[in-house]
C-alpha positions as CSV (number, residue, x, y, z in Angstrom):
1,M,237.6,172.2,-88.2
2,T,236.7,169.2,-86.8
3,P,233.6,167.6,-88.5
4,E,231.7,168.6,-85.0
5,F,232.5,171.7,-85.7
6,E,231.1,172.2,-88.9
7,S,228.3,170.6,-87.9
8,L,227.6,173.2,-85.0
9,L,228.5,176.0,-87.6
10,E,225.8,174.0,-90.0
11,S,223.1,174.0,-87.2
12,M,224.0,178.1,-86.5
13,R,223.6,178.9,-90.1
14,P,220.5,181.6,-90.5
15,A,217.8,181.0,-93.0
16,S,218.8,183.9,-95.0
17,P,222.1,185.8,-94.8
18,R,222.1,188.4,-92.1
19,T,223.8,191.9,-92.8
20,V,227.1,193.1,-90.9
21,A,228.0,196.3,-90.8
22,L,232.4,196.6,-90.6
23,A,233.3,199.6,-88.9
24,C,236.8,200.4,-90.3
25,A,236.9,197.6,-92.6
26,T,240.9,198.0,-93.4
27,D,241.6,195.5,-90.7
28,P,242.6,192.3,-93.1
29,N,242.1,190.0,-90.5
30,A,238.4,191.2,-89.8
31,L,238.4,191.4,-93.6
32,S,238.9,188.2,-94.3
33,S,236.6,186.6,-91.9
34,V,233.7,188.6,-93.2
35,C,234.6,186.9,-96.7
36,V,234.8,183.8,-95.2
37,A,231.2,184.0,-93.4
38,H,229.9,185.3,-96.8
39,K,230.8,182.3,-98.7
40,M,229.4,179.9,-96.2
41,G,226.1,181.8,-96.4
42,F,226.1,183.2,-93.2
43,I,226.4,186.7,-93.9
44,D,226.3,190.1,-96.7
45,A,228.3,192.8,-95.6
46,V,228.5,196.4,-96.0
47,L,232.0,197.9,-95.7
48,Y,232.9,201.6,-93.8
49,G,236.1,202.9,-94.6
50,D,238.6,204.8,-96.7
51,E,237.2,203.1,-99.9
52,N,240.8,203.1,-101.5
53,D,242.5,201.5,-98.6
54,I,239.9,198.7,-98.2
55,K,240.4,197.9,-101.7
56,N,244.4,197.9,-101.3
57,I,243.7,196.1,-98.4
58,A,241.5,193.5,-100.1
59,S,244.1,193.0,-103.3
60,K,247.0,192.7,-100.9
61,H,245.5,189.8,-99.1
62,S,243.6,188.0,-102.0
63,L,240.3,188.7,-100.7
64,D,237.1,189.0,-102.5
65,I,235.0,191.7,-101.7
66,S,233.3,192.3,-105.2
67,D,230.1,191.5,-103.5
68,F,230.0,193.9,-100.7
69,E,229.2,197.9,-100.7
70,I,231.8,200.3,-99.6
71,V,230.8,203.4,-97.9
72,H,233.6,205.9,-98.2
73,C,234.3,207.6,-94.6
74,D,237.2,209.7,-94.2
75,D,238.0,208.8,-90.7
76,E,237.5,206.3,-88.0
77,L,235.3,208.2,-86.0
78,S,232.9,208.5,-89.3
79,A,233.3,205.2,-90.4
80,A,232.1,204.2,-86.8
81,N,229.1,206.4,-86.4
82,A,227.9,205.6,-90.2
83,A,227.8,201.5,-89.5
84,V,226.2,202.2,-86.2
85,G,223.8,204.4,-88.1
86,A,223.3,201.3,-90.2
87,V,222.4,199.0,-87.3
88,R,219.8,201.8,-85.6
89,D,218.0,202.7,-89.0
90,G,217.7,198.8,-89.7
91,R,220.0,198.4,-92.9
92,A,222.4,196.2,-91.2
93,D,221.7,193.3,-88.5
94,I,225.2,192.9,-86.8
95,L,227.6,195.5,-85.9
96,M,231.3,194.6,-86.3
97,K,234.5,196.2,-85.6
98,G,237.5,196.6,-87.8
99,L,240.8,198.5,-87.7
100,I,239.5,201.0,-84.8
101,H,240.2,200.8,-80.9
102,T,237.1,199.1,-78.9
103,S,236.7,202.2,-77.0
104,D,235.8,204.3,-79.8
105,I,233.3,202.1,-81.3
106,L,231.6,201.5,-78.2
107,R,231.7,205.0,-77.7
108,A,229.4,205.4,-81.0
109,V,227.1,202.6,-79.9
110,L,226.5,204.3,-76.4
111,N,226.0,207.8,-77.7
112,R,222.5,208.5,-76.5
113,E,221.3,210.3,-79.1
114,T,222.7,208.5,-82.3
115,G,223.6,205.1,-80.8
116,I,222.4,201.8,-80.4
117,R,222.5,201.3,-76.6
118,G,219.6,198.7,-75.1
119,D,217.5,199.1,-72.2
120,G,220.2,197.2,-69.6
121,I,224.0,196.9,-69.7
122,L,226.5,195.9,-72.2
123,S,228.0,192.8,-71.5
124,H,230.4,190.2,-73.3
125,V,229.6,186.7,-73.7
126,S,232.2,184.4,-74.6
127,V,231.0,180.9,-76.1
128,L,233.6,178.0,-76.0
129,Y,233.0,174.9,-77.8
130,S,235.0,172.0,-77.2
131,P,234.7,169.2,-80.2
132,V,236.2,166.8,-77.9
133,H,233.3,166.8,-75.3
134,N,230.7,168.3,-77.7
135,R,229.9,170.7,-75.0
136,K,229.6,174.6,-75.3
137,L,230.3,176.8,-72.6
138,F,229.1,180.5,-71.8
139,L,231.2,182.9,-70.2
140,T,230.6,185.8,-68.8
141,D,232.0,189.1,-68.4
142,I,235.3,188.5,-69.5
143,A,236.0,191.7,-71.4
144,M,233.2,194.5,-70.5
145,V,232.5,194.5,-66.9
146,M,235.1,194.4,-64.9
147,Y,234.2,194.1,-61.2
148,P,230.4,193.5,-61.4
149,T,228.5,194.6,-58.1
150,L,225.4,192.1,-57.3
151,E,222.6,194.1,-59.4
152,Q,225.2,193.7,-62.6
153,K,225.8,190.3,-62.1
154,V,221.8,189.7,-62.6
155,D,222.2,191.6,-65.6
156,L,225.3,189.5,-66.6
157,I,223.0,186.5,-66.1
158,N,220.4,187.9,-67.9
159,N,222.1,188.8,-71.1
160,A,224.1,185.5,-71.4
161,V,221.0,183.6,-70.5
162,S,219.2,185.0,-73.7
163,F,221.9,184.6,-75.4
164,A,222.4,181.0,-74.6
165,R,218.6,180.5,-75.2
166,H,219.1,182.2,-78.9
167,M,221.9,179.2,-79.4
168,G,219.3,176.5,-78.7
169,V,220.1,176.1,-74.6
170,D,216.2,176.6,-73.3
171,A,217.2,176.7,-69.7
172,P,220.7,177.5,-68.6
173,R,222.0,176.4,-65.9
174,V,223.9,179.3,-64.4
175,A,227.2,178.9,-62.1
176,P,228.5,181.8,-60.4
177,L,231.7,180.5,-59.5
178,C,233.8,180.7,-56.2
179,A,236.9,179.3,-55.1
180,V,234.8,177.3,-52.5
181,E,231.2,175.7,-52.6
182,T,229.8,177.0,-49.1
183,L,228.9,180.7,-48.1
184,N,231.7,182.6,-46.8
185,P,231.0,186.2,-44.9
186,K,234.5,186.8,-45.8
187,M,234.4,185.9,-49.2
188,P,232.4,188.3,-51.4
189,A,232.2,186.2,-54.2
190,T,230.2,183.5,-52.3
191,V,227.7,186.0,-50.7
192,D,227.1,187.6,-54.3
193,A,226.6,183.6,-55.1
194,D,224.2,182.7,-52.9
195,A,222.1,185.8,-53.2
196,L,221.9,185.0,-56.9
197,R,220.8,181.7,-56.2
198,Q,218.0,182.8,-53.7
199,M,217.0,185.5,-56.2
200,N,216.5,182.6,-58.7
201,V,214.4,180.3,-56.6
202,R,212.6,183.4,-55.9
203,G,211.6,183.9,-59.7
204,E,213.6,187.3,-59.9
205,I,215.9,185.5,-62.2
206,K,214.0,183.9,-64.7
207,N,214.4,181.4,-67.7
208,C,217.4,179.5,-66.0
209,V,218.6,177.6,-62.8
210,V,221.5,179.2,-61.0
211,S,223.2,177.2,-58.3
212,G,226.0,178.8,-56.0
213,P,228.5,178.9,-54.3
214,I,230.2,176.5,-56.9
215,S,233.7,175.7,-58.1
216,F,235.0,175.8,-61.4
217,D,235.5,171.9,-61.1
218,I,232.0,171.2,-59.8
219,A,230.6,173.4,-62.5
220,V,232.0,171.4,-65.5
221,S,232.8,167.9,-63.9
222,K,230.4,165.5,-62.8
223,S,233.1,163.5,-61.2
224,A,234.2,166.4,-59.1
225,A,230.5,167.0,-58.0
226,T,230.4,163.2,-57.2
227,T,233.7,163.3,-55.0
228,K,233.2,166.0,-53.2
229,G,229.3,165.5,-52.5
230,Y,227.7,168.6,-53.7
231,T,223.8,168.2,-53.9
232,G,223.0,171.4,-55.7
233,P,221.1,171.6,-59.1
234,I,224.5,171.9,-61.3
235,Q,226.2,168.2,-61.1
236,G,229.2,169.1,-63.4
237,D,226.6,170.3,-66.5
238,A,226.6,174.2,-66.2
239,D,225.9,176.0,-69.6
240,V,227.0,179.8,-67.9
241,L,230.0,180.3,-65.9
242,L,229.9,183.7,-64.1
243,F,232.9,185.3,-63.0
244,H,233.2,187.3,-60.0
245,N,235.4,189.8,-61.9
246,I,237.5,190.1,-65.1
247,E,240.7,188.9,-64.2
248,A,239.3,185.1,-63.4
249,G,237.2,185.5,-66.5
250,N,239.9,186.5,-68.7
251,N,242.4,184.5,-67.7
252,T,240.2,181.1,-67.4
253,L,239.1,181.6,-71.3
254,K,242.7,182.2,-72.5
255,A,243.5,179.1,-70.5
256,M,241.0,176.6,-71.9
257,V,241.7,178.2,-75.4
258,Q,245.6,177.9,-74.9
259,F,245.9,174.7,-73.4
260,G,242.7,172.9,-74.2
261,D,240.8,171.9,-77.5
262,W,238.2,174.9,-76.8
263,V,237.2,177.1,-79.7
264,F,236.4,180.5,-78.9
265,G,233.8,183.2,-80.1
266,G,232.3,186.0,-78.5
267,V,229.5,188.8,-78.8
268,I,228.7,191.8,-76.9
269,V,225.0,191.8,-76.2
270,G,222.7,194.3,-74.8
271,A,222.8,196.3,-77.5
272,R,219.9,196.9,-79.8
273,A,222.2,194.3,-82.2
274,P,224.8,191.9,-81.7
275,I,228.3,193.4,-81.9
276,V,231.4,191.4,-83.0
277,I,234.7,192.9,-81.3
278,N,237.4,190.1,-81.8
279,S,241.3,190.8,-81.2
280,R,243.5,190.7,-84.0
281,S,245.2,187.9,-82.6
282,D,242.2,185.7,-82.3
283,S,242.3,182.8,-84.9
284,D,240.4,183.3,-88.3
285,T,238.0,180.0,-86.9
286,S,237.3,182.2,-83.6
287,K,236.1,185.3,-85.7
288,L,234.0,182.9,-88.0
289,F,232.5,181.6,-84.9
290,S,232.0,184.8,-83.2
291,I,230.2,186.0,-86.6
292,A,227.8,183.0,-86.7
293,C,227.1,183.4,-83.0
294,A,225.7,186.9,-83.8
295,C,223.8,185.5,-86.6
296,T,221.8,183.4,-84.1
297,M,220.4,186.5,-82.2
């Protein structure tokens, strides 16, 4: 970790450790990230799953879980329901996915009787941080809402803005990304972007500035905005990048992580508590960053 990234993490450390409910804690990668976050003072944790398997995994990977409570569960579904129940009852602040399919843990989250669904939609907000540029970008949605309608894009903005404000960005600048900067009725992304901009002007989307249609280069590069003569309120200084579909968002994020210097974290928001769902291919730093992001909410 660079000194800049360490400084960012330090600014995100909660006043007192948050409690993470780790569902199906037999995933060594998730278990390792929880141990690191605990050692850094971010969290305590309760581990849900087969007790013997959890202890064996910890021993095999030299992970110290002696500070954590283990709640034995006979199967994945029981572990997911128990972890969700802990969040619902206020015994945990953050839900985290272990060795369980995302669809299965979300099924427990969305259960109308026993889950922790919120009033709106669940969406994924990715946080990308570049120590070189000392900049954070919030991307949505790259994992949950595949082809959002205009109404759902409003919800995505509201979720992302709320998260960004928890991360210290008081009035996030939101860029609904398009291929061009002008309204074109044949390009639905530009139609939605213009509608979102007007809704923001009318005060229907609050606590942020929405500028669109806007292309990726103008959203993130002041030089590009100047060269193209773009006159909107975002001049390369966007905070939130809103994507028209999951393919655009997911591929953009992966390109920035693979070919750039960006550190990735992500949280599902819109439930009664933040949900950390990382891929097993994500780096340890990424998992730690995701936990730290959840701790800010």
